[in-house]
C-alpha positions as CSV (number, residue, x, y, z in Angstrom):
1,M,132.9,139.4,48.6
2,I,131.2,141.9,46.3
3,V,127.7,141.3,47.7
4,A,129.1,141.5,51.3
5,A,130.8,144.8,50.4
6,V,127.6,146.2,48.9
7,V,125.7,145.4,52.2
8,L,128.5,146.9,54.2
9,L,128.7,150.1,52.1
10,L,124.9,150.6,52.2
11,G,125.0,150.1,56.0
12,L,127.6,152.8,56.3
13,L,125.5,155.1,54.1
14,A,122.5,154.4,56.3
15,G,124.6,155.3,59.4
16,V,125.7,158.6,57.7
17,A,122.1,159.5,56.9
18,A,120.9,158.6,60.5
19,T,123.7,160.8,62.0
20,Q,123.2,163.8,59.7
21,I,119.4,163.8,59.7
22,W,118.4,162.5,63.1
23,G,121.6,162.6,65.1
24,L,121.5,158.9,65.8
25,R,124.4,156.5,66.2
26,L,122.8,153.3,64.9
27,S,124.7,151.5,67.7
28,G,128.0,152.2,66.1
29,V,129.5,152.8,62.6
30,L,130.1,149.2,61.7
31,V,127.7,147.5,64.1
32,V,124.5,147.2,62.1
33,P,126.0,146.2,58.7
34,L,128.3,143.6,60.2
35,F,125.6,142.2,62.4
36,A,123.6,141.8,59.2
37,L,126.5,140.0,57.4
38,Y,127.1,137.7,60.4
39,T,123.4,136.8,60.5
40,L,123.3,136.1,56.7
41,F,126.3,133.9,57.0
42,D,125.3,132.1,60.1
43,F,121.6,132.3,61.2
44,T,122.4,131.1,64.7
45,S,124.6,134.1,65.4
46,L,121.6,136.4,65.8
47,P,120.6,135.2,69.3
48,I,124.3,135.2,70.4
49,I,124.6,138.8,69.2
50,L,121.5,140.0,71.0
51,A,122.5,138.2,74.2
52,S,126.0,139.7,74.1
53,V,124.7,143.2,73.5
54,A,122.2,142.8,76.4
55,L,124.9,141.5,78.8
56,A,127.4,144.2,77.9
57,Y,124.7,146.9,78.2
58,V,123.7,145.8,81.7
59,G,127.3,145.4,82.8
60,V,128.3,148.8,81.6
61,G,125.4,150.3,83.5
62,L,126.4,148.6,86.7
63,V,130.1,149.6,86.3
64,H,129.2,153.2,85.5
65,E,126.9,153.4,88.5
66,H,129.3,152.0,91.1
67,T,132.6,153.3,89.8
68,L,134.1,156.5,88.4
69,L,135.1,154.9,85.2
70,Y,134.2,156.6,81.9
71,G,135.4,157.1,78.4
72,R,137.7,154.6,76.8
73,R,138.2,152.6,80.0
74,L,134.4,152.0,80.1
75,L,134.5,151.1,76.5
76,Y,137.2,148.5,77.1
77,I,135.0,147.0,79.9
78,A,132.0,146.9,77.6
79,I,134.0,145.1,74.9
80,G,135.2,142.6,77.4
81,L,131.7,141.9,78.7
82,G,130.3,141.7,75.2
83,A,133.0,139.3,74.0
84,S,132.4,136.8,76.8
85,I,129.4,135.1,75.2
86,P,130.6,134.7,71.6
87,L,134.1,133.6,72.7
88,A,132.6,131.1,75.2
89,V,130.1,129.7,72.6
90,T,132.9,129.4,70.0
91,A,135.2,127.7,72.5
92,A,132.5,125.3,73.5
93,L,131.5,124.4,69.9
94,S,135.2,124.0,69.0
95,L,135.8,121.6,71.9
96,R,132.6,119.6,71.6
97,F,131.9,119.4,67.9
98,G,135.1,120.7,66.3
99,V,133.3,123.7,64.8
100,T,135.7,126.5,64.0
101,T,135.3,130.1,63.0
102,P,137.8,132.2,61.1
103,V,139.9,134.0,63.6
104,E,139.5,137.4,62.0
105,A,135.7,137.0,61.8
106,L,135.5,135.8,65.4
107,S,137.7,138.8,66.6
108,I,135.5,141.4,64.9
109,G,132.3,139.7,65.9
110,S,133.3,139.5,69.6
111,V,134.2,143.3,69.7
112,L,131.0,144.6,68.2
113,P,128.5,143.8,71.0
114,G,130.5,145.8,73.5
115,I,130.8,148.7,71.1
116,A,127.0,148.6,70.5
117,A,126.3,148.5,74.2
118,Y,128.7,151.4,75.0
119,N,127.1,153.6,72.3
120,L,123.6,152.8,73.6
121,H,124.7,153.6,77.1
122,R,125.8,157.1,76.1
123,L,122.4,158.1,74.9
124,D,119.5,159.3,77.1
125,G,116.3,157.3,77.5
126,E,114.3,158.7,74.6
127,R,117.2,158.9,72.2
128,R,118.2,155.3,73.1
129,V,114.8,154.0,72.1
130,D,114.9,155.9,68.8
131,D,118.4,154.5,68.2
132,V,117.4,150.9,68.9
133,I,114.3,151.2,66.6
134,A,116.4,152.8,63.8
135,S,119.2,150.1,64.2
136,A,116.6,147.3,64.1
137,A,115.0,148.8,60.9
138,A,118.4,149.2,59.2
139,F,119.4,145.7,60.2
140,V,116.2,144.1,58.8
141,G,116.6,146.1,55.6
142,L,120.2,145.0,55.1
143,V,119.4,141.4,55.8
144,V,116.5,141.4,53.3
145,L,118.7,143.2,50.8
146,G,121.6,140.8,51.3
147,A,119.3,137.7,51.0
148,S,117.8,139.1,47.8
149,L,121.2,139.5,46.2
150,V,122.3,135.9,46.9
151,T,120.8,134.4,43.8
152,P,122.1,132.2,40.9
153,T,122.2,135.2,38.6
154,V,124.4,137.3,40.9
155,A,126.5,134.2,41.6
156,R,127.3,133.9,37.9
157,L,128.1,137.6,37.6
158,V,130.6,137.7,40.5
159,A,132.1,134.3,40.2
160,G,135.8,134.4,40.2
161,V,136.0,138.2,40.6
162,T,136.7,138.2,44.3
163,P,136.8,135.5,46.9
164,P,133.3,134.6,48.1
165,V,131.8,135.4,51.5
166,L,128.1,135.1,51.4
167,F,128.3,132.7,48.4
168,G,131.0,130.5,50.0
169,Q,131.0,127.2,51.9
170,G,129.5,127.6,55.3
171,S,127.2,130.4,54.4
172,D,123.6,129.6,55.6
173,I,122.0,132.0,53.2
174,A,123.8,130.5,50.2
175,A,122.8,127.0,51.3
176,L,119.2,128.1,51.8
177,R,119.1,129.6,48.3
178,G,121.1,126.7,46.8
179,V,123.9,128.8,45.4
180,A,126.9,127.8,47.7
181,T,130.1,127.7,45.7
182,L,133.1,125.5,46.4
183,G,135.3,128.4,47.4
184,G,135.2,130.5,50.5
185,G,136.1,127.8,53.0
186,D,138.7,129.5,55.1
187,P,141.5,127.2,56.3
188,T,141.8,127.3,60.1
189,V,145.5,128.2,60.6
190,L,145.1,129.3,64.2
191,G,142.6,128.1,66.8
192,P,140.0,130.4,68.2
193,A,141.5,130.3,71.7
194,V,144.9,131.7,70.5
195,G,143.2,134.3,68.3
196,S,140.9,135.4,71.1
197,L,143.8,135.7,73.6
198,V,145.9,137.7,71.1
199,V,143.1,140.1,70.3
200,L,142.3,140.6,74.0
201,A,146.0,141.2,74.7
202,G,146.0,143.8,71.9
203,I,143.1,145.6,73.6
204,V,144.9,145.7,76.9
205,L,148.1,146.8,75.3
206,S,146.3,149.6,73.4
207,G,144.9,150.8,76.7
208,L,148.3,150.8,78.4
209,Y,149.9,152.8,75.6
210,E,147.2,155.4,75.9
211,D,147.4,155.6,79.7
212,I,151.2,155.7,79.9
213,W,152.3,157.6,76.8
214,N,149.0,159.0,75.4
215,V,149.7,157.1,72.2
216,R,146.9,155.3,70.3
217,L,147.6,152.4,68.0
218,L,146.2,152.4,64.4
219,G,143.0,150.7,65.7
220,L,141.8,149.0,68.8
221,I,142.4,145.5,67.5
222,T,144.2,146.3,64.2
223,V,147.7,145.3,65.3
224,P,146.9,141.9,66.7
225,L,144.5,141.1,63.8
226,L,147.2,142.0,61.2
227,A,149.6,139.6,63.1
228,L,147.0,136.8,62.9
229,L,146.3,137.6,59.2
230,L,150.0,137.4,58.4
231,F,149.8,133.6,59.0
232,R,146.7,133.4,56.9
233,D,147.9,135.3,53.9
234,P,150.9,137.7,53.9
235,A,149.5,139.5,50.9
236,L,146.8,141.0,53.1
237,V,149.4,142.8,55.2
238,G,151.0,144.1,52.1
239,L,147.6,145.3,50.9
240,Y,147.1,147.1,54.3
241,V,150.5,148.8,54.1
242,V,149.8,150.0,50.5
243,A,146.2,151.1,51.1
244,V,146.3,152.9,54.4
245,P,148.3,155.9,53.1
246,V,145.8,156.3,50.2
247,V,142.8,156.2,52.6
248,Y,144.6,158.7,54.9
249,A,145.0,161.1,51.9
250,V,141.4,160.7,50.9
251,T,140.2,161.3,54.5
252,T,142.3,164.4,54.9
253,L,141.1,165.8,51.6
254,V,137.5,165.2,52.4
255,N,137.9,166.8,55.8
256,R,139.6,169.9,54.4
257,R,137.1,170.4,51.6
258,T,133.9,169.7,53.5
259,L,134.8,170.1,57.2
260,I,133.1,166.7,57.8
261,Y,134.5,165.0,60.9
262,G,133.7,162.3,63.5
263,R,131.4,159.4,62.8
264,V,130.6,160.5,59.3
265,L,134.2,160.9,58.3
266,L,135.0,157.5,59.8
267,S,132.2,156.0,57.6
268,I,133.7,157.6,54.6
269,S,137.2,156.3,55.4
270,I,135.9,152.8,55.9
271,G,134.0,153.0,52.6
272,A,137.1,154.2,50.8
273,G,139.1,151.4,52.4
274,V,136.6,148.8,51.2
275,V,136.4,150.1,47.6
276,L,140.2,150.5,47.4
277,S,140.9,147.0,48.9
278,L,138.5,145.5,46.4
279,A,140.3,147.2,43.6
280,L,143.7,146.2,44.8
281,S,142.7,142.6,45.5
282,T,142.7,142.0,41.8
283,F,146.5,142.4,41.9
284,Y,146.9,140.4,45.1
285,P,146.4,136.6,45.2
286,V,144.0,136.8,48.1
287,V,142.2,133.5,48.8
288,S,139.9,134.3,51.7
289,G,136.9,136.5,51.4
290,H,136.5,136.9,55.2
291,S,140.1,138.0,55.5
292,L,139.9,140.4,52.6
293,L,136.7,142.0,54.0
294,V,138.3,142.4,57.5
295,T,141.5,143.8,56.0
296,A,139.4,146.3,54.0
297,M,137.7,147.6,57.2
298,L,141.1,147.8,59.0
299,V,142.4,149.9,56.1
300,G,139.6,152.4,56.6
301,V,140.0,152.5,60.3
302,G,143.8,152.9,60.0
303,G,143.5,155.7,57.5
304,Y,141.0,157.6,59.7
305,N,143.1,157.2,62.8
306,L,146.2,158.5,61.0
307,H,144.2,161.5,60.1
308,R,142.8,162.3,63.6
309,I,146.1,161.8,65.4
310,S,148.0,165.1,65.9
311,P,151.1,165.5,63.5
312,G,153.4,165.5,66.5
313,R,152.2,162.0,67.6
314,R,151.8,160.5,64.1
315,L,155.3,159.1,63.8
316,H,155.2,157.7,67.3
317,T,151.9,156.0,66.5
318,V,153.2,154.4,63.3
319,G,156.5,153.3,65.0
320,V,154.9,151.8,68.1
321,S,152.2,150.1,66.1
322,T,154.9,148.5,63.8
323,G,157.0,147.3,66.8
324,S,153.9,145.9,68.5
325,F,153.0,144.1,65.2
326,V,156.4,142.4,65.1
327,A,156.0,141.4,68.8
328,F,152.6,139.9,68.2
329,V,153.8,137.9,65.2
330,G,156.6,136.5,67.3
331,V,154.2,135.6,70.1
332,V,151.7,133.9,67.8
333,H,154.4,131.9,66.2
334,L,155.8,130.8,69.6
335,L,152.3,129.9,70.9
336,T,151.2,127.9,67.9
337,R,154.3,127.0,65.9
338,A,152.1,127.9,63.0
339,Y,153.6,127.5,59.6
340,A,154.7,130.9,58.3
341,P,154.6,131.2,54.5
342,F,157.9,133.2,54.4
343,D,161.6,132.5,55.1
344,S,162.1,132.5,58.9
345,Q,165.6,134.1,58.7
346,V,164.4,136.9,56.5
347,A,161.4,137.4,58.8
348,V,163.7,137.7,61.9
349,L,166.0,140.2,60.0
350,V,163.0,142.3,58.9
351,G,161.5,142.2,62.3
352,A,164.7,143.4,64.0
353,V,165.0,146.2,61.5
354,L,161.4,147.3,62.2
355,C,161.8,147.1,65.9
356,V,164.8,149.5,66.1
357,P,162.9,152.7,65.3
358,A,160.0,151.5,67.5
359,V,162.4,151.1,70.5
360,L,163.9,154.5,69.9
361,L,160.4,156.1,69.7
362,V,159.4,154.3,73.0
363,F,162.5,155.7,74.7
364,D,161.6,159.2,73.4
365,L,158.0,158.8,74.7
366,E,159.3,157.7,78.1
367,R,161.7,160.6,78.3
368,K,158.9,163.1,77.5
369,R,156.6,161.4,80.1
370,R,159.2,161.7,82.8
371,R,160.0,165.3,81.9
372,D,156.3,166.2,82.0
373,N,156.0,164.5,85.4
374,R,158.9,166.5,86.8
375,L,157.3,169.7,85.5
376,S,154.0,168.9,87.0
377,E,155.6,168.2,90.4
378,T,157.7,171.4,90.4
379,P,156.5,173.9,93.0
380,Y,155.8,177.4,91.6
381,T,155.7,180.6,93.6
382,H,154.0,183.7,92.3
383,T,154.9,187.2,93.4
């Protein structure tokens, strides 16, 4: 995972430079580095990525032209359109040839094309061309860099330090360079169909929370992904719980000392999450490089979201996210009867305890929503 983390961190650094110097988005904070990693791991993913971005971009343009949708609703539509191709291809390969993809990798990969298309749609014509050129240049540079680091010498240096990603089984670049290791083969605990449905349900639920109670979860797909990762390796959820407060503190400190905000601050948070997760993984028995990398990114996003949420909503966000996580764990278990590497009775007890404050916070949010509705409907007369 060390080589994958280097590519990701350099991609984040390139995005910060592009934002600060030229005011470009590079299609999204994580889009270019993750597209590079996906391409290095599976060469056939590149045409799927390009087709997904193109479909989402055209679809977003049509929706925006013929409706009044904008903002996060338009983003959700873009994500849905962009996810249709990778999810359909993965389902077809799984049914026809039995080819499987790690659920967390599939989930992140299916969300990115829509995010890229949405970011490109928000730019005007000239800036859009500049952004596409800069994104393509950064992508090529990261792919070349990643390929140059997948060598026997680097393999000997990083062997056994962290679970492999680009050096693991199934990695096309490792097979091409003849340095594929025996590790890195992620066991398929949950099928791609269940994982995709759970992640899409998480996106819909996140939109409903925002529309009804003006509460955002700790990430667009963080809660359902953590529920899926729990069945892969419970240590990853523990790592997330430990690391998010630390990244939140780092993000807050950087913001107060430098006044950096927005995309640059998000990049710093994700970078801090990757570095911290790598350090903590030496104390956690993590076996999957893909899962560890995804968890590291979720840690960064979670710490950043905690920082940007107003203090008055922070407790509600954490509580509702925790309750939703417990609900998703139950749903996944009922849908798949997947083996859970923990005692079921203890899990039910812990889930019930975690849901109590979440339910109380939901009642409080609903009470405030009804009160605000009554105030907005009260007629006022002025003398």
